[in-house]
N, C-alpha and C positions, 0 to 999 in steps of 0.2 A: 660397066655392067649394070643391069637393072636390079633394083632392090625392092622387095615386097615385104612390108611390115606384116608380121603375123601370118605369112603365107605358108603353103605346103610345097613340098617337092624340092626344097633346097637342102643342102647338106647342113644338118643341125649341129650346133656346137656352142660352147660357152664363149660369149664375146668378151675377151679380156682387153680389147682396145682396137682402135682403127688407125691405120697409117695411110696417109695419102701420098701418092707419087705423081708428079706432073711429067708426063711424057709427051712425045710428039703427037700421040693420038688423043691427048686430052687427059682428064683426071681418071685414074683407076684407084681401086680400093683394095687393101689387103686386110686380113683379119686372122686372128688365131681361131682355130676350130674349137668346137666344144671338146672338152677333155675326154668325155665319154658319153655314149648313148646307152642307157640301161634298158633292160627289158621291162615289160609291163609289171610283172609280179615283183621284181626287185624294187621298182619305183614305189609300188603300193606298200611293200614291206617297210621301206624307209619312212614313208609318210606316216603310216600307222604307228610305227615304233616311236616316232617323235611325239605323237599325240597321246600315247598311253599314260595312265590307264583311261581307256575310252569307256564312257557310260553315260546314261541319262544325266542331264543337268539338274540343278536343284528344283525344289518344289515351289510352286506359287499358287496362291488361292485366287480363284476367279469367280465372279458371279455366274449363276446358271445361264443367264442370258448371253454370256460371252463364252460359254464352254463348248459350243459346237466345233467339232474338228480337233479339239484338244485331246491330249493323251493322259489318261488317268495315272496318277502317281502312286496310288495305293488301292487295295481292295476296298470296295464300298459295301458295308453291311447296313441293312435297313434299320433306321431308328424306330420304325413303327410297323404295325401290321398293315397290309394292304389286301383287301379293304380293312378298314379299322373297326368294322362292326359286321355282324351278320346282315347281309344286304339282299333285298328282293331284286330279282332279275326282271320282273314284269309287274304291270298293274294287276291287282286282283285282291285276294283275301288270304291272310295268314291263317293257317289252320293246323290242327293236329292231323297228320296223314291218315291215321287209323279211323278218324271220324268220316273219311270220304270213301272208304272201301265199299265196293258194290254200287257206287253211284252210277246213274245213267240218265239219259234224257227222259226216259219213261218213268224211272224211279229215282229221282234226285234225293240226295241227303239234305236234310233240313237242319241248318245251324243258326243259332241265335247270333245276330250281328252286334258286336260290342259297340256302345255308343260313341266312343272316342277313337276315330281312325288314326292310323300312323300319319304323322305330319313330317314332311321332308326336313331334315336337319335337326329333328327333335327326337330324343329318346322316348319311346312309348312308355306310359305309366301303367297301362293295363297289362293283363296276362291272359293268354289264350288257354282256356281250360276245356274240359270235355264238353263237346256239343256247342262250342262257340267259334266265332271267326272274327277277324279284325281287318277292315279295309286297309290296303297298303299300296302305295305308289311304287313305280319302278325306282330303285335306288333307296327306298325307305329302310329303316332299321327294323329287322325282324323282332317282334316282341317275344318275351319269355313264354315258354310253353308251346310255341309254334315250331314245327319242324318241316313245313312245306308251304308253298304258295300256290293257290289255284288261280289260273289266269282268268281275268274278268269275263272273257268270251265263253267260259264254261260254267257260268253262274247266272242266276236270275234272282232279282230281289222280290221279296214278298213281305211287305211291311217291314218289321224290324228283324226279319229273318233273311238269310241268303240260301238259295237252293243250289246245291253243287251237283252238276250234271256229269262230271267226269272225275274218277278217282285219281289221286296223286300218291306218289311214294315218298318216304322220308328224304328230305334234301332237295326235292323238286323245286326248281326256280329260285334257289337260294345259293348265294356265294358266301361261304362261311368266313368269318374274320381270320385273316392270316393265311387264307388258302392260296392267294396269288403270291404274296410276298410275306414272309414271317419276320417279325421283329428279330434282329440279330442275324438273319440269313445273308450270306454274301451273295449279292446280286450282280455286281459288276466287278471285274478284276483289274488289277494293276496292268497298265500298258494297253488296255482297251482304248480304241479311238472312239470318241464320243460322236455318234451320229444323232439324228433326230430321234431314233429309237431309244438310245440310251438316255438322252436328256429328258425324254418323256418319262422314263422309269424313275429318274432322279426327282422329277417334279412330283410324281405320284407318291414318293416317299417323303415329301415335304422338304427336300434338300434344296437350299437356295445358293449355296457356295460349295465349291468342290476343289480339292487339291489336284493340280495337274503338273505335268513336267514342263519346266520353263522352256520355251522355244529358243533354240540357238539363233542368235542375231548374226546375220551374214551381211557384211558391208560389200557393196558391189561398185567398183570403180571402172568406168570406161575411159580409156586414154587414147588420145590421138587428135592431131590438128584437123584431120579430115572428118571427124565425127560431129554430127549435128543432131539436135533433138527432133523426134517425130513431131509433126505439126508446124515446123518452121518451113519457109519456102525452100525448095530445092536449089542447090547452088552447084556450079560446075566443080567437079573434083571432090565433092563432099558426099558422105554416105550417112544415112540415118542410123541412129544407135539402136539396132534391134537386139544386140546382145544383152543390154541391161534389162530389157523387158523379158526376154526369153529366160535369162538366169533368175530374175526375181520370181517369176512364176514357178520355175523348176525348184527353187528354194522352198516356196510355199508347199509344193506338192510333196517334198521330202520332209515337211514338218517344221521348217525353219521360218524365221521372220526376216525378210529382206530389209536392208537398210540402204536404199539407193543413195549413192554419193555423187551422182551427176557425172559430167564429162570433164576430164582434166586434160589440158593441152600437153603437148610433147615438150615439156620443160622440166628438167630435173628438180628444180625448186618446187614447182607445183605438184609433181608426183610425190615428192618427199613429204610435203605438208599434208596432202590428202591421205597418204598411207599412214602417217602418224595419227591423224584424226580417226581413221578407220580402226586402227589397232586399239585405240582408247575406248571405243564404244561397242566393239563387236567381238564375238567368239571365234569368228573365222572371216577371212578377207579374200575376196575374189577380185582379180584384175583381168581384163581381157585386152588382148593386143600387146604389142611391145615385147614379144618374145619370139625371136627368130635367130637366124645366123648373121643378120646384117647389122649395120650401124644403128638401126632403129630399135635395138634390144635395150631400150631405155628402162623399162620396168624392172628387169632383172638386175641391171646395174644399181638401181636405187635400192632394191631389196638387199643386195650385198652390203650396202652401206648402213642401212637402217635397222635391219632385223637383229634381235638378240639371238644368241645361240639356241638351237643348232643351225639356224640360217637356211641356206639353200641346200636341199637334199637331193634333188635330181633336176637337171635341166637338159631335156632331150630324152624322149622315151620312144622306144621302138613300137610306134603305133601308126596306123594309117586309117583314118585321119588322126591328127593330134600329136605329131612328132615334136613340135616345139614346146610342149607343155613344160612348165616349171613348177615343181612342188617344193614348198619351204615351210618353215615353222619359226615363230618368234616365241620362245618359251614353249608353252603347250598350245598356242594358238596357230591353227593352220593358215597358211598364206599360199594361194594358188594363182599363178599367172596362166590363164587359159589362152589358147591360140585365138587370133583375131577373127578368123573366118567363122561365121555362126555355126556351120555344121561341125567343125572341129571343136568349137567351144562347148557346145551342148553334149557332144559325144564324150569328151573328156570329163565334163562335169558329172555325167551319170556314171562313168567308170570309176572315178576317184573321189569325188566330193559328196555325191548323194548318199553313198553308203555310210560315210562318216556322219553326215547330218542326221540320217535316220537313227543312228545309235544315240547321238546327243539328244535327239528329240524323243527318245523312248519308243520309236516306231520300229526298231529292229531289235529283236531279242538275241540272246546268245545263239551260237550256231545251232540251227535246227537239225533234227535227225533226217529230214528230207525236205525238199522244197516243192514248189508248185501249188497252183490253185485251180479250182474248178473253173471252167470257162463260163459258167452261168447259163449255159444252154439248157433247153428242156432235156429231160431224161426220163427213163422209166424206172420204177422202183416197186418192190414187193412189200405189201403190208404184212406185218407180223401178227396182227390182231384183227379181229372182226370189228366193224364199226357200223353202228346204226345211224340212220339219218331220218329227219322228219320229211316224209314224202310230200311232194307238191311244191318244193322250192329247191333251187340250186344251192348247194352248200360248198363252201371253200374251206378246206381243211389244211391248216398249217402243220408242217412236219419238221422233224429233225432227221437228217440222213446219216446212215452208216453203211457199212458193206459187210456181206457175208464172206465165208472163207474163199469163195470163188471170185470175189470182187464185184458181185452183183449188188446194186443199190437196194437198201432197205429203208423204208420210210416209217418212222415212229410218229403217230399223230401227237400233237401237243394238246392235252385235254383240259387246259385251265379255263376255257370258255372265252366268249367274246368280250367280257368285261376285263380280261387280264391285260396288263401292260407288258408283261414279260413274254407272252406268247409271240408277239410280233418281234421282239428283240432277239429271241432265241431261234426263230424260224430259219431253216435253210431253204425253204421253198413251200409250195402248196400244191394240192391237187383238187379237182372239181368233182363233186358228186352230182350228177344230173338230177333234175327234179323228179324224174320218174323212178329213180332208184332209192329204195328204203334201207338197203343194207349192202355193205361191201364186206365180203368174207375174208378171213385170214388167208394169206397166200395169193390173193389176187394182185395183179400188177396194175399200177396207176401211173399216169403221166404227171411228172413233177414239173411245175413251172417255177421260174426263178422269182424271188421277191425283189421288187424294184430297188435298185441301189445296193443289192447284196451280192457278193461273190463268195459263195461257200468255199471254204478252203479245207484241204485235207489236214487231219490232225495226226499226231503221233500215237495217241492213246484214246481209246473209246471205252468208257465204263458205263454199263447199263445195270440198273438194280436199285437197291435202297440208297438213299442219300443220308449223309451224316456230317456233322460239323467237323469231325476228324478228317473226312475226305477233303474238305476245304483246305485244311492245313497241308495235307500231302500234295494236292494239286497245285497249291501256291508255290510250294518248294520245287515241284517239277517245272513250273513256268519259269522260275529263276534260272533253271538249268537249260532253258530253251526247248523244253518238251511241252508241246501243246496238247490239250486234252479236250474231250467232250464228255459231259456227264448227262445221261438220260435217265431220269428217276421214274421207275415203273414198279418199285417194290422188289422185295427179295425173290419171290417166286418168279416174277417176270424176268428178273435179271438172270436167274439160274436157267430159265428156258432159253433166254437169248444167247448165253454162252454155250449152251448145248447145240444150238443151231448155228453157231459160228458167226453171230452178228456183232460181236464185240470182243475186245481184248480181255476184259475182266468184268466180273459181276460183284457188286457189293451186297452181301447177304448177312442176315442175322436170324436164321431159321432154327426154331427150337424143336427138338424131337423128344416127345414125352416118354417114349419107350426106353430110350437110353439116357434120358435126363441130360442131354448134351446139345450143343449148338453146331450146326453147319456140317460137321464131318459126316454124319449119317446120310446126308443128301448127296454126297459125292458119288458119281458113277464112273465107269471106265472112261479114261481119257481126260478126267478133270483133276486139277491140282489145287490144293488149298494154300493160299498165301496168308500166313498169320497176320492178323490186324491188331486189334486192341479190344479192351473191355469197356462196356458202358453199364452204368447202374440203372436198371429199370425199376420203376416204382409207381405208386399211386400219387398223383398230384391233386391238390385241393387248395381252396383258399385258406390262407393261414388264419388260425383261430377257430375254424369250423370244428365244433366239439364232436361232431359225428365221426371225425377222422383223427383229430389232433391226439397224439400220444398213443394211438392204438396200433396193433399189429395189422399189416396191410390186408392179408386175406380175411381176417375177422371183420375189419372195417368194411371191406367191399361186400361181404356176404350180408352184413347188417344193413348196409345202404341199399342193397338190391331189394330188400324187403320193406324198406321205409317209403311210404307214400310221399311224393313231392321231391324226392331226391333224383336228380337227372344226371346220367353219365354221358360221356362223349366217347365213341368207339373208334378204333382204328380200322383202316380199310382192309378188306379181305385180301390175302396174299402177302400182307406185311408180316415181318417177324414178330412184331408186338401183338398182333391179333391172336396168335396162339397163346401168348401169356395171358391176355385178357380172358380167353375162354377158360383157362385153368382157374383163374381167380373167381370167375362167376359160377363155376360148377353147374352149368346148365340153366341158371336163372337169366331172366331177360328184363332188366330194370328199364325204366323210362330212359329214352335216348339211345338204347342199344342199336337201333337201326340206322342211326346217324353216324356216318363214317367220316373221319378226318384223314387226310392223306399224309400228314407229317406230325412229328412230335411238337413242332412249334404251333401247329393248328390246334392240337390238344390244349396246350398251354393257353392259347388265346381264348378258347371257349370257356375254360375254367376261370381265367383271370377276369373275363368280362361278365361272368355270371350266367351265361347261357347254359352251362353245365356245372355240376357240383364236383365231379371227379372224372378222372380218366387215367390212362396208363401212358407214361412217357419217361424219358431219361432225366436224370437229376439235373443236368445242365439247364433244361427248360425251367425247372422249378427255381433254381438259383437266379437265373436271369430275370424272371418275372416276379420274384418275391413270393412264390407259392409255397405251401406246405408240401412235404414229401415223405412218403412211407416206403422205404426200400423193400423190394421184392426179391430180386436176384441180379447177379451180374450176368450180362449176356455178352457174347462174342460177336464183334463186327469184323468179318474177314472178307477177303477177296478170293473169288474162285476164277481160275484161269484154265483154259483148255491147254493140255500138255503140248499140243502142236504150236502154241503161241508163246510159250515161256521164254524163248530166246529172242523174241522180237525186241528191237531196241527200246520201244516205249514201255513194254511190259517189264523188261529187265530194269529200266530206270525206276519204275514203280516199286519193284521188289527191293531194290537197293535203298530207296528212300524210306520205306517202311521199316527196314532193318537198322537204319542209322540212328545214332543216339540223339542227333539234333532233332529229328522228327519225333522221337519218343518223348523228348523233353517238351517239345511244343505241344504234343498231344496231352501230356500231363498238365501243362499250363492251361489247357482248355477244360480240365476236370475229367479227362478220360483216363482209363486204367491201362497204362502202357508201360 
């Protein structure tokens, strides 16, 4: 009879020996059949059970230059603010915005030009005061006293004066320190795969080495007297070794590191020596060929002799293609003999080996609540907010996508600006505003185009609203459970509006109601449920040792500072929970810096620590992390608001469970929160 090594279509069985009989018709062969052929799920169960506990391999540190494609082993928090200083976004003049009000080409505002311009890479020594301006290049450090930049095209020089022909508002053309990335902010999360977007973020933070999951090393042995290397002259009866190339690339795609072991002849001693060498250097071993019903079942025979327990787990699986597959383990190292035919080999690799490799490589998290990814095709989405555009030029707006209650796509613009590195890394797609359009209204539908190289994926939990370090703790815990999440930071009021419109699963809020002297509960309407979160201590942050604040009561210090010339504050953005507290403390006063709004607690801390402002209102964690002084004002509540119709969704239920767990409460207390 004809025997085909590694072939399909024959009766599969475990070859325990071969007996030859010489008859009048020639030599015939007898063999014992495989003892059993198991179904696919049982074969996988045995294989996985032998390798348990399965999880990512150890951590190794690599240079940033070699980090592309690697899997992060831990969350990455920024060691610095990005940008590290208040930065001009254009060439022009640093000014006080109020000095430009009413300016026009016919009636320009005349400002004295300070003699020393801002020099790139150098901190300015001068200060912009009333009626003055300082020349500044794109990327230059904004000098103290200035709260806006007038672009050079809107100015004219007149001796030692500059004529401003167009007014600007506070914050115009300035990126404040820490606005893009704040010191201590978790920017990248464990198990993220590093693409060029993420490596760019790491470089922007000054990180040159990063901890990644060690890649599983996979030894690949091709066996057979008929196998030859690609590139050698073709010979009768010989075939090129395509399996080693296919499997090596498939290992790379799954996050592993292939260890090619070349071609081993069909000799027990050679296979035995190659297998022992492979087991010594690899985490998993693949052999191709040599598994069938016939006398060429050499690899499986050698496995039975060489492997430590548990040894061979399944030889013969009810698959087409792939029936001759052999699954084994030596200790907790997987050993797999794949069928020799390339189609069968790659099919069974993806069915049984690739999932294990992805787990070892940190590319597969625990069981997800649902699977599936977006196909990256164009789609249409509704804008939840109005968006202005500078007329006369085409604008590309990067967005993060979510869905409303009916499953329609919603596109939240990422508003950090063109100088941001995280805008690109967070984007799910973008849309185009044509040059003739100056405004896109809330509710309009826009066409979303995919970002090159990005395949947006569905997540289990979408949170829109205020951001907090405590949320980082909770979301990290959820990720460990296999619950993926997306956080879109738009402030408490924006989050509350989003959850009312059905655009998210939960909103992070810390809204103060002066009438009831309470947080969040008064803002609930029909159909909304409050999920208790934790407390945060809000207060006035200032530079330690500043006698205007040190040792004083917060409200008294703020009122006095508001009346003191030269004292500059940094405000919070309208719509944030902290802004309401700021207004209470100020009691209607408008100190210098009132119009300059920071979008996060960390940005407040950066402004004060760097001397651009003298005080602001933030949580005590910011003060501790930056070595700032702190005057407590009140405990506020940071809670989650959920639509009653979504409470039983798996992702929302997981969020509620985590917030109630003692492990999370302890972790929150460890970050200085009141839980």
